N, C-alpha and C positions, 0 to 999 in steps of 0.2 A: 777637360780643359774648358774654361769659361767661354761662352758664346756671347754674341752681341745682339741686343734687340734690333729689329729691322729699322726702327727710327734713328738708331745711332750709326748703323753701318753705312759707310760712304764708298766702300769698295776699294779697289787698288788705285792708289794715287801716288803722284810724285811729290816728295817732301821738299819744301823750299830749302835752299842751302843754309839759311840762317837758323832754321829750326833743327836742321840735321845736327849742327854742332852742339846745340843745347841738349838734344836727346842723347847724343853720344856722351856728353859729360855726365848726365844723370845715370845713364846705363853703366858708365864706368864706376860710379859710386856704388850702385846697387849690386851689379854682377860681380861675383867673386873672381879672384885671380885664378882659381882652379878651372873655371869655365873658359877663361881666355886661353889658358894653357892647352885645355882640351881642344879648343877651337883651332889653335895653331897646329896641333898634332894630327887632328882627324878631319875637321870640317873644311879647312882651307883648301886642301887638295880637291875635296868634293865640290867646293864652290868654284874652283878654277875650271873643273870639268863642265859644270853646269852653266856658268855665267861668262860672258865675254869680258876681256880685260877692259878697264875703264880708267878714268882719271882718278887721282888720289881721293877726291871727295866722294866720287862714286864708289871707290873701294871701301871707304869708311862706312858708307851707307850699306854696302853689302855686308860688311862685318856686323853691323847692328842687326840686319835681317837674320844673318846666320846665328847670331847669339840668341836672339829671341826665339827663332825656330828650333834651335838645338835644345834650349832649356825648357821650352814649353811654357814660358812665363808670358804674362800679359803686362805690358807697360801701361801705367796710368799716371795721369797728371791732374790733380784736383785743385780747382780755383776756390779758395775758401771764401772769397768775397762774392763772386758771382754764382757760387754753388753749381759750377759746371765741371764736368769731368771729361777729360780726353783719354781715350784708350787706344792702344795700338798693340798689334801682335803680328807675328810673321806666320804665313801659311803657305804650304805647298799645294798647288792647285790639284795635282794628281801625281801618283807615283811615277808616271811616265813623263811628267812635265819637268822642264829644266829651270823653271822660274819660281822663285820664292817671292811672294808679294807681301806687302805690308797692308793689313786691314786696320783702319782707324775709325774711330767714332767719337762723337761729341754729344753730350747730353747730360741728363740728370744721373746721379749715382744710383746704381741698382739697389733695390730694396734689401735691407738687412733684416734677418729674422727677428721678430719682436723679443724673443727670449735672449738673443745674443746682443741686441743693440746696446743695453746699458753697459756691458763690459767693453764693447768696442769704443763707445764714447769715453769711458773712463781711461782706457789706454791712450786714446788720441789726445785727451787733455793732459795726461801725464807727460807725453812727448812735447806738446806745445808749451808746457810750463818749463820744460827743460829738465824734468825729473828723469826722463828716459832718453837716451841718445837716439833711439830709433822707435818708430811705431811698428809694432808686431802684433798680429792678431790672427786667430783661426775662428771663423764664424760662417754662418750660412747666409747666402745671398741668392736672390732671384735674378740670375744673370740674363735669362732669356725673356723675362717679363711675363711668363706664362704660369706663374705660381709654383714652379718647380724649384725646390731649394737645393743648392749645391754648396758643399763645403769648400771654403776658400782660405788659403793661407796668404795673407797680405803683409808686405813689408814696405816701409817708406820713411821719408824724413822731409823736414821743411827745406825747400829749395829757394824760396824767395820770401823776404821780409821787407817791411817798410822802414822808414828812417827811425821809427820808434821801437823797432824790433818786433812789431806784430807780424805774425806769420801770414803770408798771402797765398802761398801755393805749397802743396805737398806733391811729391812724386815718388813713385816706387813701382814694385812689381807685385803680381798676384798669380797664384797657381791653384788650379782645381785639384783639390785633394780628396774628393768624394770617395773615390775607389779605395785609397789608402786608409781613409777614416773608417769606411765600412769593413775593410779587412782587419783593421785594428780593433774595431768593435767586436767583430766575430771572434777575434783572438781572445779578447777579454772575456767574452761570454763563455767560450770554450774552456778557458782557464778557470773561470769561476765554477762552471759546471763540474769540471774535473775535481776541483778542490772540495766541492760540497757533496760529491758522490759518496754514498755509504759503502760502495764497493771499492776495493783497493785497485788503483790504476797505476800501471808502470809503462813508461815509454822506453823502448830499447832501440839501439841502432841495429844495422844489418848484421853485426857480429854478436848480437844478443848481449850487449852491454848496456847497463842502465844509463839513460839520459836524464830522466826526471820521474818522480813519483808524487802521488797526492797524499794528503794527511791520512786518509784511511789506510793506505799501504803502510805508513809508519806505525799506525796504531795496531795493525794486524800483525806485522812482522817484527816490530821493535826497532827497525832501521829507519833513520831519517834520510832525507834526500842527499845530504852531503856524504853520508857514509857509503851509500850504494852507487853514487855517480861514478861512472867508468868501470864499475865492477861487473863481472859476468853474472848471468842469470844463475849459474851453478852455485853462487853464494848461498842460495836458499836450499840447496840439495842436502839431504841428510845421509847418515851412514847406512841406515837400513834401506833407504830407497834412493841410491845415487842416480842422478840423471833421470828421475822417474818421468817417462814419457817424452823426454827431450828430443830424442832422435825422431820419433814419430811426429812430434809437433813440427820440427824443422822441415821434414820432408813434405808434410801436407801443406805447410805455409808456402813453401817454394812452388808447390804444384797448384794449389787452389787459392792461396792468399788468405786463408782462414783456417782455424783449428779450434776445437773445443774438446774438453775432457777433464778428468780428475787426476790429481797428482798430489803426492805427499811432499810438503815443504817443511823447513825448520825455521822457527823464529830465532831471533837473536839470543834469547835466553835458553835455547836448546830444545824447546818444546816442539814436538812434531804436530803439524796440523794438516788436515786433508782439505785441499782447495779445489773448487770448481773453477776452471780457467777458460776464458774466451780470448783467443789471440787473433789479431787481424794485421795483415801487412798493408801499410799505407805509405804513400809518398810524402816527402817533406814539402815545404813551401816552394822550393826550387824545382820540384818535380824531377830532380836528378837522383836523389838518394831515397832508399826505402827504409822505413822505420817499422817496428813491431809494437803494437799497442796491446798490453795484457790487461784484462779485467779479471780480478781474483776475488772469490768469495770463500770464506772459511766455513766449510760445511761439516767440520768435525763433530760438533754437538748434534747437528741435524742427522748425521749418519748414526751417531750413537743412539739417539732416540728412535730412529728408524729400525735399527737392529734390535733394540729393546722391544719395540712394538711387534716386530716379526717374531721375536722369541716368545713374547706373551701369547701371540696368536697360534703358536705351534708347540709350545712346551708347557708342561705343568710347573708352576712356580715352586711348589713344595718339594717335589722329588727330582725336578729337572729332566723327567722323562717326557717323551712325546705325548701330547694330549690327544683328545678324540679326533680333532681336525687333521693333525699330521698322521695319526694312525690310519685314518681312512685313505689318505693320499698314498701312504706307503703300501697299504694292503692292496689298493687298486693297482699300483704298479707291479706288485708281486704276482697278482692274478694274471695280468697281461703277460708277464714273463713266463709264468707257468703254462699259460695257454700256448705260447709260442714254442716253448721248449718241451711241451708235453710232460710236465712234472707236476708235483703236488705242492700245495701250500696248506699248512695247518694253523689254526687259530686256537689258542689256549685262553680261556676266560677264567681268571683267578679271583676268588673272593675269600677274604680272611674271615675265618669262623668266629662268630660272636664278638666281632670287633666293636660293635656298638656298646656292649656291656663294658668292655675295656675302656673305651673312650669316655663313657659316662662316669665310670668309677674313678679313673685316674686323671681325668681332665683332658681338654682338647690339646693343650700344649704337649703333654706326654704322648697323646695319640698321634700327633703330627710327627714326633720323633720316631715313633714305632713305624709309621708309614714310610718314612725315609729309609729306615733300616730294612724294612721288608722289600722296598723297591731295589735297594742295593743287593739284597740277597738273591732276588729273582734274576737281576741282570748278570750278576756274577755266575749264577748257575747255568744260564742258557748261553752266555757268551755275548760279546759285543757285535758279532756278525748277525744277530737276530734282533728284531725290533721288540722292545719292551715298552709299553705305554700304560699310562694311568688314565682310566676313563673318568672316574669320580669316586669320592669316598675311599673305600678300601677295595675297589675293583681295579684289577690290572689285566692287561692283555698282552700275549706274546704272539708274534707272527714268525712262524718257522718256514723258511724257504728251502727248496731243493731237497725235500725229504723223499725217500724212495718208497716208503710204505707207511700205513697208519701206525705200525708198531714203533717207528721212529718217534712219532709224536707222543705215543704212550710212554716211551722210555724217558723222554724229556720231562713229561708230567710227573713221572715217578721220581726223577732226580729232584724236582722242585719240592715234592712232598718230603723226600728224605732230607733235603737241605733245611727244612723248617723244623726238623726234630731237635735241632740245636736252638737254644733260646736266642732271641734277638737282643743285642746290646743297644740301648737307647740313651745312655747317660753314663755318668761316672760310676762305674761298677754296678750299673743297673741292668737287669736282664728280665725278659718276659718270654714265655713260651706262647707262640701263636701258630695255629695250623691253617692251611689253605684248603679250599675245595676248588677243584678244577674241572671245567667242561671243555671238551675238544670237538671241533668240527674241521672238516677237510674239504679243500677244493681239489678235484671236481666231484668228489664222492657225495658230498652233502648239499652243496650250493655252488652257483656260478658267479655270484656277485658279492662284494664285501659286506653289504648290509645283512644279507641272509646268512653269511658265514658267522658274523658276530651274534646274530640272533640265535642261531642254532647252538653256538658255543655257550651262550648264556643259559639256554634251556638245559643243556647237558650239565652245566654247573649246578643248577637247582636240583637236578637228579642226584648229583654227587652229595649235596647236602642232605637230601632225603634219605640217602643210603647210609647216613651216619657221620657225615663230614670227614675231613682229613683224608680225602680220597679223590680219585678222578673218575670221570665217566665220559664215554664217547657218544656223540649224538646219534640218535636213531629216530625214525619216524614215529615210533610208539611214544616217544617222549612228547611229541606235539599233541598226541591224543590226550595225554595226561594234562598238558597245559590247557588244552581246550576244555577238558573236563573241569579243571580248576576254575576257569573263567565262568563256566556254567554254574558251578557251585556258588561262586561269589555272587552272581546275579540272583540265584534262587534264595540265598541266605538273606538278601535285603528284604524279601517278602515273607520270610519265615514267621516273624512276629505277627504281622498283619493277618496271616492265614492260619494262625494258631497251630503251627507245626512243631513248636518246641515243647518239651515237657521235662520235668525234673524227676529223677529216680533217687533212691536213698540206699546207701550201703551201711548196714549196722556196724557199730564199734563195740567190741567186747572188753569189759573191764576184767583184767586177770585177778584183781584183788578180791572181788566179790562175785565173780562169775555171772555177771548180768549185763545186759545191753544198756549202756548208759547214754548213747548218742548215735548219731548217724552223720554221714557226709552226703551233702546234696550234690548230685552229678547231673549234668545237662545232656539231653538226648534230642536228636533232630530226625523226625520222620517227614521227609519231603513227599508231597503228593505225586510229583513226577519222578523223583529219583529214588524214592524209598528210604531205607534207614541209612543215615550218613554217620560215619565214625567221628567221634569228637576229635581224634587226631587229625582229621581232614578239615573240619569246619571251624574249630577253635582258632587255629592260626589265621584262617581267612578273616574271621571276625576281628582278630587283633589288627591285621593289616588294614582293613577297611574302616576301623573305628566303630563298627557295629557292636563291639564287645561291651561298650559302655552301657548302651540301652539294654543289651541282653543281660549284662551283669546285674543291673538294677531289677530287671524282671525276675531273674533267678533268685535274688535275695528276697524279694517280696513273696515269691511262691514258696520258698523254704520256710519263711516265718509264718505264713498262713497255714501251711501243713502242720508245723509244730504246734500252732495254737489249736488246731483240730485234735491232735493227739493228746494235748493236755486236757482238752475238754472231755476226751474219752477216758481219762483217768491215768494216762501215762505222763504225769507231770514232772517226772524226774529226768526226762530226756532233754538233750541239747542237740543242736544242729551246727554243722560246719559248712561254710560256703566259701568257694574259691573266689579270689579277687585277682583281676588281671593287672598287668603293669600299666596299662592305659588308665584304668580306674585310679590307680595309685598316683600317677603323674598329674592327673587333673587337680588333685589337692582338695577336692570337696567330698572325699569318701566319708568322713565323719558326719557331715551334714546329711548325706544320703542314708547312712545307717540310722541316724537319729530319726529321720523322717519315716523310714520303713518300720522301725520299732514302735513309733507312736501310732502308725496306722494299724498295725497288727496287734498291739498290746502285749508283745512278748517281752519278758524280762531280759535285759541286756546280758546278764551273766550266763544265759543259756544259748547265746550266739557266739560262734567262733569263726573268725576270718582266717582263711588259709592263703598264704602267699608263697610262691616258689622262691628258692634261694637266689636264682638269677634275677628275679624281679626286685628283691630286696637289695641285692648288691649293685644293681645298675646305678642307683643314686642313694646310698645309705643315709646320708644326712637328711635328704628330703623325706625318704621313707620313714625315718625315725620320727620326724615331726608329725607326719600324718598319722602314723600308728599311735603315737602318744595321745593325739586327739581322740582316736577311737577307744583307746584304753580308758580315757577319762569318762567315756559313756558307760563303762562297765563290761564291754565285750572282751572276749579272749582273742589272743593273736597266736597263730601257729605258723611255723615255717615248714613248708612241704618239700619233699624230695631232698632232704638234707644230705649233703655229701657229694652231690652231683655237679655243683657249680663252683664259683670262685669265692667261697665264703672266707671270711676272716674272723678269727675268734675275738679280736678286739671289737669289730663291729657287732658281732653276735652278742657280746656282753652289753653293748650300748643300746641295742634294740629292745623295745618293751614286749618281750615274748613270754608266752605261757607254756607253749607246747612245741616239741620237736618231733617231726614225723620222719622215721627212717625210710628211705626210698626202697622200693621192692627189689631194685637191682642188687642190694646187699642181702636182703632177706631170702631171695630165691634159692641161694646155694649154701646157706649157713650150715645145713646138716651134713655137707661133705666138702666144703671149701674152707680151708683154714684161714685164708686171708679175709674172706667175708665174715667168718666168725670173729676174727680179731677186730675188724672195722666196726661191726655191729656192737660188740662188747664195749669198745672204746666210746662209741657215740652214746650208748646208754649211761656209761659211767660219767662222761662229761656232762650230759644233761642233768643227771641227778646232782652233780656237784654245783650246777648252776641253778638248782631248784626248779627245773623244767620238767613238765610231764612228758613222757616218751610214748609215742604211738608208732607201731610197726605196720607198714602197709604190705599188701601182697602175700599174706600168710596163706599157704596152700595145703600144708600138711600138718599132721599132729606132731611130727618131730620138730618142725620149725616152731610150733606153738610151745612145745616143751622147752626148747632152748631159750626162747624169749622169756618165758615164765621164770626159768632158772636164773637168767641174768638180771632180772628185776624190771623188765619192761612192764608198763602199767596198762596199756591198751593195745589191741590188735584189730585189724580189719583185713578182710580178704575172703576168697571163696571158701576157705576152710570154715569160716564163720557163716558167711552168707554172701551171695552175689548181690548186685544192686537191684532193688525191688521198687515196684510202683508203690505210691503212698499207702493204698489200702492193704496191699500184700505185706508191706513193711510193718504196718501197725499190727497186723495179725501175727506176723513172725515174732515181734517183740513181746506181744501179750502171751504167746504160747511158748516162749523160749524156754528150753530145758538145757541147763549147762552141762549135762553129762556128755562125755566125749562121743558116745554113740549117736547122739541126736544132732551134733554139729554138722553143718554143711548139707543138711537135708532139704533146706528151703529152696 
C-alpha cells in the first residue's frame, strides 16, 4: 500500500462538511458498485460495532472511511494549475483499535520512474483530450521519497474544468500493486523457464491428471497440451509395462513429497521410450491444493549406448562370447564358489591348429566365419551352463564348474576334440576341417588364482601342440621346466651368431640315374657354449618366433655358397647346394635381392643354388610367394618344395608356382617297403611330379629296399642315412671325392 512522505502527512484530521460532500461524490464515481454492495453486507455491521452512531453527515464520512479502508485504495486529487496533490487514505491504528482514521497529505506529486514517465504522460494527455474516458496507468512511483520504487495502479478522471473546457483538477484512486506485480513477474519467469526447458515437464493434479505440459513434453511424447489436459497419467502407459512404477511413485510422493526413477512410457505413435522421471509434490498458489510436477527425460538412446558399451567391454564382437575381461570376472567368482563348496574348477585353453595358415590362404573374412563356427561348436559341445570365452585370435577358454575329478575335465576335452572331427560349415555349402589343441589346469590342484590357472592351461596347450596337435594335455610342473628351458634357449639364441656357435653341415644327395653325388643339402646346427648341442627342432621354431631367422638365414646362405665355392675350387665343380628358406624370409619380399647379393659376393653360378621351402610356407600366401619366387627364378636359381604331402597344398597353386623340384617327405618313405598306402602315395607323387616336369627327390631313405622301390618308380634323387648322414664340410668333400656307388659301400660314412 502506498505510504506518504513525512512532509505531506498531516495526521488524523476532521474533514470540513463542504469537502466531505465533494469527496463522497468523487468516491462514488470511482468506487464500483460491487464495493458498495460488499460494504453493506460485511463492513457496515463491523462499523456499527466499532463506531458510535452519529448524524447522517457523520455516517457518510464513516462510509467513506470504510470504503477506502476496505479497498486499500488511496484517494488523490491533483490540481493541474497549482501542481499540488491532495492524498487521503483510511487507516486502522491497530487491530485492537475501534477507530478508523483518515490520513491526508498535500504536496507535490511523488516522483514517477523515468522509464515509465513517457507512457504516463501519454495516457494522461489522451484522457485530457477526450480520447479516453478515464485515465488508467500502471507505473512505478517513489511514494515514500526515499528512492524506493513501488508499482502503482492509478485510475482517475477530470472532475473540474474552466469555462473554456480546460481541465483544472483530476481525482481518482491508486493502489500499491508491487506484490501482485512481483508475483506476476515470477509467474511469467517460471512459465518461460518451463517453456524453454529441454526436459519434458508436466503438471498434474492430486488425482494424477494432466493440468499443463511444456513444448518439450509435446515433442517427446507427441501429445500437445490440449490432448492431455484432464487425462490421467496412465495415458502414457504401454501394454508391456502397464503402470510402470506408478504405485511406488504415488506411495513415496505421499510419504516424502518427491520421487525419482526410471519407467517405460509410450509415445502417441506407439513407440516405447525409457524415461528418467523426477516427481515433486508442490502446493498451488492458494496453498490449499497439492499438485505433482513431473520432469521427464528420454534416456532410451542413452541406455542403448550404455548397454552397447557394456557389451563391448565384456563380449567379443566377432563370436558374441565373453571376452578376457568377463572371463576373469567369471573365473574369479567360480574360484570363490569352489573354495566355499570345496569343489573343483577346470580351465580348458583351446587353440586351433595351424589357423594362421588357413587365415592367410583363405582371407581374413573367411577366417572370421571359421572362428564363429568354431565358437559355436565349442559352446554346443560343453553346454550353456559352462563359460566359453574368446581370448584373442583363435584362442578360446572354457571354465568348467562343479567337476568331481580331473577325469571330468579330460572327458570334456575329449568331447571337444571329437566334435572337431566333423568339418566346420562357414558358408553356403563350404566346409573346412579344423583341429584344436587343448591345455587343462585345475583349481585347486594346479593354482589358487585365475591368472595362474590360465597361465598353466596355456602352458599345457603348448605341450599338446608339441605332442602332435589335435590332442589335449593336463598341466604338470614339468611343463614349466620346459617353458623355462625354452625361454633360456631363446635368450641364448640371440647371442649365437655373435659367439660363432652356429655351423652348417651338409647331407649328400644321390642321383639314381648315374649313381653319383650331384649335390648336398645345407643343414644348420647349434653348439651352445653353456647348453651344448641343441636340436634344430628346438631352436628353428624359436628363431622363427623371435625374427632371428632372417639374419640366421642370410648367414646360412652365405656359408653354404662359400663352402660350395671351396668344393668347386677343389675340383668338384659339378656339385650344387640346397638351402632352406623360412616363411619370414619369404614374407619380407626381399629374398631375391638377398640371394643376388650373396651370389655376387661368393661368385657362385646361380644354377647351382637351390632354395627349399616347405609346403606350409608356400601355401600361407601363395600369390605373394609366387611373385617372390619368380624374382628368384629370374636370377637362375632353382626352387624346391620340401616335405610335400604334409600341408594344405593345392594342385592349382602347385602348377602356378615356379618350381623345379618336389621333395617327398620322409613320413611317406619310411614305410614304403611294407605299407601299401605309403607305397601308393609315394608312387602317385612321383607320377604327378614327372607329369609336371618336376625333379623328384626322396628324403629319409634308410634301407636298400626303400632305395630299390624309389629307383623302380622313377625317383631321380634320394638322400638319407642309407646314402650318408649330414657331414662337416671337409668330411662331406672327402665323402663325395671317394664315393663308390656300389651298394656295399653306401651308408659307411
